[in-house]
DRENTI-183532 format. One line per 3 residues: number of its first residue (from 1); their letters; for each residue x, y, z of N, C-alpha, C, CB. Coordinates in pm, whole numbers, m for minus. Glycine has a CB too. Layout:
# DRENTI-183532
NUM = a = X Y Z X Y Z X Y Z X Y Z | ...;
END
This chain:
# DRENTI-183532
1 = xxx = m4970 m10399 m4233 m4942 m10527 m4145 m4776 m10559 m4149 m5036 m10669 m4211 | m4722 m10569 m4051 m4602 m10620 m4022 m4605 m10741 m3973 m4537 m10549 m3947 | m4515 m10836 m4056 m4479 m10952 m4028 m4419 m11003 m3901 m4414 m10974 m4111;
4 = xxx = m4309 m10908 m3870 m4236 m10902 m3763 m4267 m10924 m3623 m4197 m10809 m3770 | m4406 m10838 m3617 m4485 m10815 m3486 m4568 m10943 m3461 m4588 m10681 m3495 | m4605 m11023 m3589 m4680 m11127 m3572 m4563 m11240 m3514 m4762 m11162 m3714;
7 = xxx = m4432 m11240 m3562 m4334 m11351 m3541 m4297 m11321 m3354 m4172 m11328 m3673 | m4271 m11216 m3350 m4229 m11178 m3197 m4340 m11217 m3102 m4201 m11012 m3178 | m4452 m11187 m3131 m4579 m11203 m3034 m4581 m11355 m3034 m4735 m11127 m3091;
10 = xxx = m4589 m11417 m3155 m4595 m11569 m3142 m4482 m11636 m3061 m4593 m11631 m3280 | m4372 m11625 m3088 m4229 m11667 m3015 m4240 m11648 m2864 m4098 m11572 m3068 | m4292 m11528 m2829 m4288 m11499 m2690 m4364 m11593 m2601 m4336 m11368 m2669;
13 = xxx = m4484 m11617 m2654 m4572 m11686 m2565 m4536 m11860 m2593 m4742 m11637 m2604 | m4501 m11873 m2735 m4469 m11999 m2765 m4335 m12067 m2698 m4462 m11997 m2903 | m4236 m11993 m2684 m4101 m12037 m2629 m4113 m12009 m2474 m3968 m11952 m2701;
16 = xxx = m4219 m11931 m2429 m4234 m11911 m2271 m4305 m12038 m2246 m4324 m11768 m2215 | m4381 m12112 m2313 m4463 m12226 m2284 m4373 m12327 m2293 m4581 m12247 m2371 | m4262 m12357 m2408 m4202 m12461 m2451 m4097 m12465 m2341 m4158 m12454 m2596;
19 = xxx = m4041 m12384 m2256 m3949 m12370 m2143 m3975 m12465 m2026 m3956 m12230 m2092 | m4112 m12511 m1992 m4149 m12566 m1898 m4114 m12718 m1923 m4279 m12529 m1875 | m4055 m12732 m2052 m4006 m12911 m2084 m3842 m12867 m2063 m4053 m12999 m2298;
22 = xxx = m3788 m12755 m2070 m3649 m12743 m2049 m3586 m12702 m1912 m3609 m12655 m2139 | m3666 m12635 m1859 m3627 m12578 m1713 m3668 m12665 m1594 m3695 m12437 m1689 | m3568 m12696 m1515 m3615 m12778 m1401 m3580 m12708 m1293 m3563 m12916 m1393;
25 = xxx = m3638 m12738 m1156 m3661 m12668 m1040 m3718 m12557 m1024 m3575 m12651 m992 | m3689 m12460 m934 m3775 m12346 m892 m3716 m12213 m995 m3754 m12316 m708 | m3794 m12168 m1067 m3760 m12069 m1173 m3829 m11936 m1114 m3819 m12115 m1331;
28 = xxx = m3900 m11935 m997 m3985 m11826 m959 m3920 m11698 m960 m4041 m11847 m833 | m3776 m11681 m900 m3709 m11586 m923 m3710 m11502 m1046 m3613 m11625 m903 | m3644 m11583 m1138 m3634 m11528 m1290 m3775 m11476 m1335 m3584 m11653 m1401;
31 = xxx = m3860 m11568 m1325 m4007 m11512 m1368 m4054 m11389 m1285 m4122 m11629 m1346 | m4031 m11350 m1172 m4066 m11258 m1109 m3996 m11139 m1177 m4043 m11282 m975 | m3850 m11132 m1191 m3813 m11048 m1238 m3839 m10994 m1391 m3719 m11070 m1205;
34 = xxx = m3869 m11100 m1468 m3931 m11073 m1618 m4066 m11002 m1592 m3961 m11223 m1712 | m4152 m11050 m1521 m4272 m10998 m1483 m4268 m10857 m1428 m4329 m11083 m1391 | m4173 m10838 m1362 m4158 m10680 m1285 m4116 m10578 m1401 m4020 m10673 m1149;
37 = xxx = m4002 m10638 m1463 m3954 m10556 m1601 m4077 m10524 m1710 m3835 m10656 m1688 | m4147 m10635 m1737 m4243 m10627 m1819 m4362 m10542 m1790 m4275 m10740 m1839 | m4419 m10556 m1643 m4516 m10494 m1602 m4489 m10336 m1615 m4544 m10544 m1473;
40 = xxx = m4348 m10299 m1559 m4320 m10179 m1549 m4330 m10096 m1709 m4181 m10181 m1478 | m4269 m10185 m1782 m4276 m10134 m1933 m4427 m10116 m2001 m4194 m10244 m2026 | m4509 m10203 m1963 m4633 m10199 m1993 m4717 m10076 m1950 m4680 m10309 m1945;
43 = xxx = m4689 m10045 m1825 m4732 m9951 m1757 m4690 m9809 m1825 m4686 m9975 m1625 | m4558 m9772 m1847 m4517 m9676 m1906 m4543 m9682 m2063 m4387 m9665 m1868 | m4558 m9741 m2111 m4602 m9755 m2257 m4753 m9694 m2290 m4600 m9915 m2293;
46 = xxx = m4834 m9772 m2180 m4993 m9734 m2160 m5008 m9584 m2114 m5069 m9836 m2038 | m4930 m9525 m2015 m4935 m9386 m1963 m4878 m9287 m2097 m4829 m9374 m1812 | m4782 m9322 m2153 m4721 m9243 m2250 m4762 m9232 m2382 m4609 m9274 m2257;
49 = xxx = m4807 m9336 m2422 m4860 m9371 m2563 m5012 m9410 m2585 m4780 m9487 m2613 | m5059 m9495 m2528 m5194 m9551 m2536 m5290 m9435 m2497 m5212 m9680 m2439 | m5305 m9406 m2385 m5383 m9305 m2308 m5403 m9186 m2383 m5320 m9269 m2181;
52 = xxx = m5302 m9110 m2431 m5301 m8985 m2507 m5377 m9006 m2670 m5131 m8939 m2518 | m5321 m9127 m2724 m5352 m9156 m2846 m5523 m9183 m2825 m5255 m9282 m2902 | m5561 m9242 m2741 m5693 m9276 m2740 m5782 m9154 m2716 m5714 m9380 m2640;
55 = xxx = m5733 m9051 m2646 m5818 m8933 m2612 m5811 m8810 m2739 m5760 m8871 m2459 | m5747 m8866 m2837 m5706 m8753 m2954 m5838 m8737 m3036 m5569 m8806 m3067 | m5925 m8843 m3057 m6057 m8818 m3104 m6165 m8760 m3044 m6099 m8911 m3133;
58 = xxx = m6127 m8706 m2928 m6215 m8612 m2848 m6345 m8689 m2827 m6243 m8467 m2925 | m6345 m8833 m2788 m6454 m8882 m2757 m6462 m8893 m2603 m6469 m8999 m2827 | m6585 m8824 m2556 m6579 m8818 m2401 m6611 m8950 m2344 m6679 m8713 m2339;
61 = xxx = m6652 m9069 m2395 m6669 m9183 m2334 m6548 m9276 m2342 m6782 m9240 m2385 | m6415 m9213 m2387 m6324 m9319 m2376 m6294 m9369 m2227 m6200 m9274 m2441 | m6293 m9259 m2124 m6263 m9287 m2001 m6372 m9397 m1950 m6258 m9157 m1921;
64 = xxx = m6491 m9393 m1988 m6585 m9491 m1968 m6564 m9627 m2004 m6686 m9455 m2025 | m6493 m9644 m2105 m6459 m9787 m2176 m6308 m9854 m2105 m6435 m9755 m2367 | m6239 m9723 m2055 m6115 m9734 m1980 m6157 m9872 m1848 m6074 m9552 m1907;
67 = xxx = m6238 m9793 m1777 m6297 m9852 m1654 m6363 m9992 m1705 m6414 m9745 m1582 | m6433 m9987 m1823 m6495 m10123 m1832 m6386 m10235 m1866 m6610 m10121 m1946 | m6288 m10192 m1924 m6167 m10281 m1966 m6097 m10325 m1834 m6058 m10197 m2067;
70 = xxx = m6084 m10241 m1711 m6021 m10260 m1603 m6092 m10353 m1525 m5997 m10148 m1543 | m6270 m10333 m1530 m6339 m10424 m1452 m6363 m10582 m1543 m6483 m10343 m1409 | m6339 m10576 m1687 m6350 m10679 m1737 m6231 m10754 m1722 m6391 m10663 m1850;
73 = xxx = m6125 m10715 m1689 m6003 m10797 m1665 m6015 m10864 m1533 m5874 m10712 m1669 | m6063 m10801 m1433 m6106 m10853 m1316 m6208 m10972 m1330 m6161 m10746 m1242 | m6299 m10958 m1407 m6404 m11085 m1443 m6309 m11187 m1477 m6519 m11062 m1577;
76 = xxx = m6222 m11166 m1594 m6138 m11262 m1661 m6056 m11343 m1560 m6047 m11191 m1759 | m5993 m11265 m1473 m5912 m11334 m1371 m5998 m11403 m1254 m5814 m11229 m1309 | m6114 m11417 m1264 m6185 m11515 m1184 m6185 m11632 m1256 m6320 m11477 m1148;
79 = xxx = m6176 m11669 m1369 m6156 m11788 m1461 m6003 m11817 m1460 m6211 m11758 m1616 | m5930 m11729 m1507 m5751 m11747 m1529 m5691 m11782 m1387 m5663 m11584 m1588 | m5751 m11734 m1311 m5671 m11753 m1171 m5556 m11679 m1173 m5629 m11900 m1137;
82 = xxx = m5539 m11563 m1238 m5441 m11460 m1216 m5269 m11541 m1306 m5435 m11432 m1007 | m5314 m11609 m1416 m5204 m11669 m1468 m5135 m11553 m1572 m5251 m11811 m1541 | m5230 m11432 m1593 m5174 m11344 m1669 m5044 m11256 m1586 m5292 m11256 m1718;
85 = xxx = m5073 m11279 m1452 m4939 m11237 m1370 m4823 m11326 m1364 m4970 m11216 m1229 | m4859 m11458 m1434 m4746 m11562 m1390 m4751 m11628 m1268 m4622 m11504 m1385 | m4890 m11641 m1207 m4914 m11733 m1115 m4908 m11875 m1162 m5032 m11704 m1060;
88 = xxx = m4826 m11960 m1085 m4833 m12073 m1114 m4875 m12159 m1009 m4731 m12101 m1162 | m4970 m12246 m1044 m5043 m12317 m957 m4967 m12465 m954 m5200 m12317 m1002 | m4940 m12518 m824 m4866 m12649 m812 m4955 m12762 m842 m4808 m12670 m672;
91 = xxx = m4897 m12871 m883 m4980 m12974 m915 m5048 m13013 m790 m4908 m13084 m980 | m5019 m13021 m681 m5074 m13065 m554 m5197 m12998 m516 m4979 m13047 m450 | m5196 m12870 m585 m5326 m12771 m543 m5442 m12791 m617 m5299 m12620 m561;
94 = xxx = m5445 m12858 m703 m5583 m12850 m783 m5618 m12912 m914 m5607 m12722 m808 | m5558 m12854 m1045 m5636 m12885 m1140 m5625 m13018 m1194 m5622 m12801 m1228 | m5728 m13112 m1147 m5724 m13246 m1224 m5820 m13222 m1350 m5778 m13381 m1126;
97 = xxx = m5912 m13172 m1359 m5950 m13165 m1477 m5921 m13052 m1566 m6062 m13183 m1470 | m5958 m13075 m1682 m5886 m12996 m1789 m5911 m12832 m1747 m5955 m13037 m1952 | m5823 m12744 m1775 m5838 m12609 m1698 m5892 m12533 m1825 m5683 m12538 m1621;
100 = xxx = m6023 m12544 m1887 m6094 m12471 m1980 m6112 m12337 m1946 m6212 m12526 m2003 | m6144 m12298 m1823 m6180 m12172 m1803 m6045 m12082 m1803 m6263 m12165 m1673 | m5955 m12135 m1780 m5799 m12075 m1754 m5757 m12055 m1909 m5675 m12199 m1658;
103 = xxx = m5764 m12139 m1988 m5732 m12137 m2134 m5821 m12025 m2210 m5761 m12287 m2198 | m5957 m12041 m2202 m6031 m11915 m2246 m6009 m11800 m2222 m6132 m11911 m2218 | m6022 m11771 m2105 m6001 m11633 m2045 m5849 m11583 m2048 m6051 m11636 m1894;
106 = xxx = m5780 m11677 m2077 m5635 m11638 m2096 m5616 m11572 m2268 m5532 m11795 m2065 | m5695 m11672 m2358 m5674 m11652 m2493 m5752 m11523 m2516 m5719 m11776 m2583 | m5831 m11505 m2469 m5930 m11355 m2456 m5849 m11247 m2434 m6041 m11346 m2328;
109 = xxx = m5777 m11278 m2333 m5696 m11163 m2276 m5578 m11117 m2386 m5626 m11213 m2128 | m5520 m11229 m2420 m5404 m11215 m2531 m5456 m11164 m2654 m5334 m11351 m2566 | m5584 m11195 m2711 m5628 m11159 m2828 m5667 m10989 m2802 m5753 m11266 m2873;
112 = xxx = m5707 m10954 m2690 m5721 m10823 m2653 m5614 m10717 m2641 m5772 m10831 m2549 | m5483 m10783 m2593 m5363 m10737 m2586 m5299 m10698 m2721 m5291 m10828 m2520 | m5330 m10782 m2816 m5255 m10755 m2962 m5323 m10654 m3013 m5255 m10874 m3072;
115 = xxx = m5452 m10583 m2983 m5536 m10485 m3063 m5466 m10353 m3072 m5678 m10464 m2999 | m5390 m10284 m2963 m5336 m10175 m2975 m5201 m10161 m3106 m5296 m10153 m2829 | m5159 m10278 m3135 m5044 m10275 m3251 m5079 m10243 m3354 m4980 m10383 m3285;
118 = xxx = m5192 m10217 m3402 m5218 m10184 m3501 m5188 m10018 m3569 m5332 m10228 m3490 | m5160 m9948 m3458 m5116 m9828 m3480 m4952 m9833 m3494 m5169 m9740 m3369 | m4908 m9768 m3610 m4795 m9786 m3670 m4676 m9729 m3551 m4804 m9706 m3819;
121 = xxx = m4693 m9653 m3464 m4584 m9604 m3375 m4587 m9683 m3239 m4600 m9445 m3348 | m4660 m9795 m3245 m4683 m9887 m3091 m4590 m9986 m3097 m4839 m9969 m3063 | m4500 m9990 m3192 m4380 m10093 m3233 m4325 m10137 m3068 m4232 m9998 m3348;
124 = xxx = m4273 m10044 m3017 m4224 m10083 m2869 m4317 m10143 m2803 m4184 m9974 m2782 | m4450 m10154 m2799 m4548 m10225 m2740 m4537 m10357 m2738 m4655 m10198 m2787 | m4462 m10421 m2879 m4474 m10558 m2918 m4389 m10629 m2817 m4431 m10586 m3067;
127 = xxx = m4273 m10563 m2771 m4179 m10624 m2706 m4217 m10653 m2566 m4066 m10552 m2716 | m4303 m10540 m2502 m4371 m10568 m2376 m4447 m10656 m2353 m4429 m10489 m2340 | m4542 m10666 m2480 m4660 m10804 m2470 m4598 m10930 m2462 m4761 m10822 m2605;
130 = xxx = m4491 m10933 m2538 m4401 m11044 m2583 m4342 m11120 m2441 m4271 m10977 m2684 | m4292 m11006 m2390 m4232 m11039 m2259 m4334 m11081 m2137 m4152 m10916 m2216 | m4418 m11015 m2161 m4531 m11029 m2051 m4588 m11187 m2071 m4667 m10902 m2078;
133 = xxx = m4597 m11222 m2201 m4642 m11355 m2242 m4559 m11465 m2199 m4654 m11363 m2382 | m4427 m11434 m2174 m4337 m11564 m2144 m4397 m11611 m2012 m4161 m11533 m2129 | m4419 m11561 m1895 m4428 m11619 m1781 m4575 m11669 m1780 m4386 m11528 m1671;
136 = xxx = m4664 m11590 m1830 m4811 m11628 m1858 m4815 m11750 m1946 m4892 m11509 m1931 | m4727 m11783 m2043 m4744 m11895 m2121 m4691 m12038 m1999 m4637 m11870 m2280 | m4552 m11990 m1971 m4479 m12085 m1882 m4612 m12124 m1763 m4320 m11998 m1805;
139 = xxx = m4667 m12035 m1706 m4765 m12090 m1600 m4882 m12168 m1653 m4822 m11978 m1519 | m4917 m12119 m1791 m5038 m12207 m1842 m4979 m12354 m1872 m5109 m12139 m1989 | m4870 m12364 m1929 m4807 m12508 m1949 m4816 m12569 m1813 m4645 m12509 m2004;
142 = xxx = m4763 m12517 m1728 m4751 m12588 m1599 m4877 m12654 m1546 m4705 m12494 m1499 | m4970 m12545 m1568 m5141 m12596 m1510 m5180 m12714 m1601 m5284 m12456 m1535 | m5154 m12708 m1732 m5194 m12802 m1829 m5118 m12953 m1770 m5141 m12744 m1992;
145 = xxx = m4985 m12938 m1759 m4921 m13078 m1746 m5003 m13124 m1601 m4726 m13073 m1733 | m5004 m13051 m1492 m5070 m13081 m1397 m5211 m13135 m1394 m5061 m12992 m1340 | m5283 m13083 m1492 m5403 m13149 m1505 m5383 m13274 m1597 m5508 m13053 m1558;
148 = xxx = m5264 m13332 m1614 m5256 m13475 m1683 m5262 m13460 m1844 m5388 m13573 m1631 | m5240 m13364 m1881 m5247 m13355 m2034 m5108 m13414 m2086 m5271 m13193 m2089 | m5110 m13453 m2197 m4967 m13514 m2248 m4890 m13398 m2313 m4984 m13645 m2365;
151 = xxx = m4789 m13435 m2330 m4706 m13322 m2392 m4752 m13288 m2532 m4554 m13361 m2399 | m4798 m13385 m2608 m4844 m13308 m2739 m4977 m13237 m2744 m4851 m13403 m2850 | m5081 m13253 m2643 m5176 m13169 m2638 m5120 m13059 m2550 m5301 m13231 m2595;
154 = xxx = m5044 m13067 m2477 m4983 m12928 m2381 m4942 m12837 m2497 m4827 m12963 m2264 | m4846 m12882 m2575 m4776 m12787 m2703 m4912 m12767 m2790 m4630 m12882 m2813 | m5001 m12832 m2828 m5121 m12778 m2877 m5182 m12642 m2825 m5210 m12875 m2857;
157 = xxx = m5211 m12663 m2709 m5270 m12544 m2640 m5162 m12449 m2629 m5331 m12574 m2498 | m5045 m12465 m2618 m4939 m12348 m2597 m4976 m12280 m2738 m4753 m12400 m2575 | m4983 m12346 m2859 m4967 m12277 m2984 m5092 m12212 m3022 m4923 m12368 m3092;
160 = xxx = m5206 m12250 m2935 m5340 m12187 m2924 m5334 m12049 m2890 m5424 m12254 m2826 | m5271 m12063 m2759 m5239 m11941 m2693 m5166 m11824 m2749 m5176 m11973 m2595 | m5061 m11875 m2805 m4940 m11792 m2881 m5017 m11755 m2992 m4792 m11877 m2927;
163 = xxx = m5091 m11792 m3070 m5171 m11728 m3188 m5263 m11601 m3142 m5271 m11844 m3255 | m5305 m11594 m3025 m5429 m11511 m3001 m5384 m11364 m3023 m5492 m11534 m2848 | m5249 m11343 m2949 m5193 m11186 m2971 m5194 m11143 m3120 m5030 m11169 m2919;
166 = xxx = m5108 m11219 m3222 m5110 m11194 m3351 m5264 m11192 m3406 m5022 m11296 m3417 | m5359 m11264 m3350 m5481 m11259 m3422 m5562 m11131 m3387 m5561 m11384 m3393 | m5510 m11096 m3246 m5570 m10943 m3205 m5528 m10829 m3290 m5524 m10898 m3059;
169 = xxx = m5385 m10858 m3317 m5341 m10746 m3409 m5394 m10733 m3556 m5197 m10755 m3419 | m5396 m10875 m3609 m5453 m10877 m3741 m5611 m10811 m3752 m5449 m11032 m3787 | m5677 m10839 m3639 m5811 m10812 m3629 m5816 m10652 m3613 m5877 m10896 m3508;
172 = xxx = m5728 m10599 m3534 m5717 m10461 m3506 m5654 m10389 m3643 m5624 m10440 m3368 | m5587 m10438 m3715 m5524 m10367 m3833 m5649 m10357 m3921 m5392 m10450 m3907 | m5717 m10479 m3940 m5831 m10455 m4063 m5933 m10337 m3983 m5936 m10632 m4114;
175 = xxx = m5954 m10342 m3864 m6061 m10237 m3798 m6020 m10128 m3842 m6076 m10224 m3643 | m5885 m10088 m3794 m5827 m9938 m3804 m5825 m9911 m3958 m5662 m9919 m3734 | m5814 m10021 m4038 m5808 m9955 m4179 m5952 m9966 m4235 m5695 m10032 m4283;
178 = xxx = m6039 m9976 m4176 m6185 m9964 m4214 m6219 m10076 m4297 m6220 m9834 m4288 | m6168 m10193 m4273 m6178 m10342 m4360 m6302 m10387 m4288 m6031 m10469 m4344 | m6353 m10358 m4153 m6456 m10451 m4118 m6563 m10363 m4087 m6423 m10547 m4004;
181 = xxx = m6663 m10355 m4153 m6753 m10286 m4150 m6745 m10128 m4134 m6812 m10340 m4071 | m6815 m10071 m4035 m6795 m9964 m3999 m6757 m9926 m3835 m6900 m9913 m4047 | m6656 m10028 m3786 m6632 m10036 m3679 m6493 m9928 m3625 m6625 m10178 m3668;
184 = xxx = m6465 m9888 m3744 m6336 m9783 m3706 m6374 m9680 m3631 m6266 m9716 m3825 | m6518 m9644 m3636 m6517 m9507 m3571 m6532 m9566 m3447 m6630 m9392 m3612 | m6537 m9667 m3404 m6530 m9711 m3234 m6397 m9726 m3188 m6601 m9856 m3196;
187 = xxx = m6309 m9747 m3285 m6151 m9779 m3258 m6108 m9724 m3113 m6049 m9700 m3379 | m6111 m9595 m3085 m6060 m9553 m2944 m6135 m9610 m2844 m6061 m9405 m2920 | m6284 m9633 m2851 m6341 m9712 m2738 m6291 m9833 m2717 m6472 m9731 m2748;
190 = xxx = m6253 m9901 m2840 m6184 m10050 m2809 m6066 m10053 m2751 m6159 m10132 m2923 | m5991 m9929 m2775 m5853 m9894 m2732 m5850 m9881 m2586 m5802 m9765 m2797 | m5982 m9808 m2540 m5996 m9782 m2413 m6005 m9914 m2340 m6108 m9694 m2391;
193 = xxx = m6081 m10015 m2390 m6096 m10130 m2317 m5968 m10207 m2291 m6190 m10211 m2384 | m5884 m10197 m2383 m5737 m10251 m2379 m5660 m10165 m2282 m5663 m10249 m2528 | m5678 m10038 m2297 m5606 m9952 m2179 m5638 m9998 m2020 m5659 m9788 m2196;
196 = xxx = m5779 m10019 m2011 m5801 m10059 m1893 m5742 m10188 m1848 m5923 m10059 m1881 | m5736 m10287 m1945 m5669 m10422 m1910 m5539 m10429 m1880 m5680 m10509 m2006 | m5457 m10325 m1966 m5322 m10314 m1943 m5298 m10242 m1810 m5256 m10245 m2057;
199 = xxx = m5377 m10140 m1765 m5346 m10078 m1638 m5376 m10164 m1525 m5416 m9955 m1623 | m5488 m10271 m1523 m5514 m10350 m1410 m5406 m10464 m1410 m5663 m10404 m1412 | m5330 m10517 m1539 m5234 m10628 m1518 m5126 m10551 m1492 m5211 m10730 m1633;
202 = xxx = m5086 m10423 m1543 m4943 m10386 m1508 m4918 m10323 m1357 m4894 m10279 m1617 | m5033 m10280 m1295 m5047 m10238 m1151 m5051 m10325 m1072 m5145 m10170 m1121 | m5095 m10464 m1118 m5117 m10581 m1029 m4987 m10644 m1022 m5228 m10682 m1080;
205 = xxx = m4920 m10646 m1124 m4800 m10708 m1130 m4701 m10638 m1053 m4760 m10724 m1259 | m4679 m10500 m1037 m4615 m10421 m969 m4628 m10430 m825 m4642 m10313 m1012 | m4766 m10435 m786 m4803 m10466 m655 m4768 m10588 m602 m4926 m10455 m640;
208 = xxx = m4747 m10681 m684 m4732 m10817 m620 m4574 m10858 m664 m4859 m10934 m681 | m4522 m10738 m706 m4357 m10768 m729 m4290 m10794 m599 m4273 m10637 m799 | m4336 m10791 m493 m4260 m10806 m357 m4365 m10823 m219 m4163 m10661 m339;
211 = xxx = m4298 m10869 m153 m4383 m10936 m25 m4414 m10800 67 m4276 m11069 76 | m4517 m10755 115 m4556 m10636 200 m4552 m10534 118 m4473 m10607 319 | m4545 m10532 m27 m4535 m10427 m113 m4394 m10369 m89 m4650 m10326 m90;
214 = xxx = m4280 m10442 m72 m4139 m10429 m84 m4089 m10466 m175 m4077 m10474 m7 | m4012 m10398 m237 m3911 m10437 m335 m3773 m10478 m300 m3897 m10338 m418 | m3729 m10573 m358 m3594 m10598 m347 m3510 m10525 m451 m3574 m10738 m354;
217 = xxx = m3391 m10530 m422 m3280 m10438 m513 m3298 m10460 m657 m3118 m10475 m482 | m3297 m10598 m679 m3337 m10645 m823 m3446 m10623 m897 m3339 m10759 m830 | m3575 m10633 m796 m3690 m10597 m867 m3699 m10463 m901 m3800 m10631 m801;
220 = xxx = m3630 m10375 m800 m3643 m10247 m804 m3563 m10187 m972 m3570 m10193 m652 | m3450 m10257 m986 m3387 m10243 m1120 m3445 m10264 m1204 m3296 m10301 m1147 | m3530 m10387 m1203 m3590 m10428 m1310 m3714 m10339 m1375 m3629 m10555 m1275;
223 = xxx = m3777 m10286 m1251 m3872 m10180 m1273 m3834 m10049 m1317 m3936 m10163 m1165 | m3717 m10006 m1285 m3673 m9908 m1339 m3609 m9903 m1496 m3595 m9874 m1250 | m3576 m10030 m1502 m3528 m10058 m1645 m3648 m10046 m1746 m3464 m10209 m1655;
226 = xxx = m3765 m10110 m1689 m3878 m10122 m1768 m3945 m9995 m1805 m3968 m10204 m1705 | m3958 m9904 m1692 m4019 m9753 m1722 m3906 m9673 m1811 m4052 m9659 m1564 | m3751 m9693 m1765 m3662 m9617 m1855 m3644 m9647 m2013 m3536 m9629 m1797;
229 = xxx = m3690 m9770 m2029 m3663 m9810 m2171 m3801 m9770 m2224 m3620 m9977 m2198 | m3927 m9750 m2173 m4055 m9665 m2228 m4029 m9547 m2246 m4171 m9658 m2149 | m3946 m9467 m2130 m3957 m9316 m2142 m3823 m9306 m2253 m3940 m9219 m1971;
232 = xxx = m3745 m9370 m2280 m3638 m9357 m2367 m3699 m9376 m2514 m3524 m9462 m2330 | m3796 m9463 m2535 m3858 m9464 m2679 m3938 m9351 m2682 m3946 m9592 m2716 | m4020 m9297 m2572 m4112 m9196 m2596 m4042 m9055 m2626 m4206 m9189 m2477;
235 = xxx = m3931 m9018 m2571 m3871 m8912 m2612 m3791 m8952 m2745 m3788 m8858 m2500 | m3745 m9064 m2772 m3687 m9062 m2925 m3760 m9052 m3025 m3622 m9165 m2962 | m3917 m9077 m2991 m4044 m9027 m3097 m4056 m8903 m3088 m4189 m9081 m3075;
238 = x = m4062 m8815 m2960 m4121 m8695 m2975 m4003 m8595 m3060 m4170 m8641 m2821;
END
């Protein structure tokens, strides 16, 4: 277990949520650039690292669990309303009641995202997940304030969300070490579910990066940077 992973994962979500109290005006352009970069980076890491690793155990059912993860993320988004992609719902649009479905589904999503980090050579994935959680936490905080939660409660729920990815990492660390029953033999299948979630999240972000599926120059640069850094890390480790 590595403490720096827990710190970075927590700070990415926590600072992203706290930024809602500091930033004024329309920050959608900056958030979209961060999303484009993190989505491309997550996609690159998933294809280059997670997928090959999951198939190393020669489990013929890994692909089935990748599909399950992909479909599970679709179900989660029926409750989260796309906050994983940084979608921000304006106060005039909706959430008068406390957005419990959004909070729970987002926490489940973050917990599962932290699970691949138990593998030692997945260090570069930490930064991608932390970046991905910045706009997600910002959107969550915006929705909480729109539902008339006070500042104290909003910060509390941001902290709850921020600890989910570290909790997933800790759980997965115990799982991969064989510390939780006999679940270690199913580790690759659990990773398959996480891979499916990552594939859905990253590809959705990339498709939504531009109107009519067109990329601006800035967004294209952000995507190329994300993929380029993932490739650089891959070739460095090979």
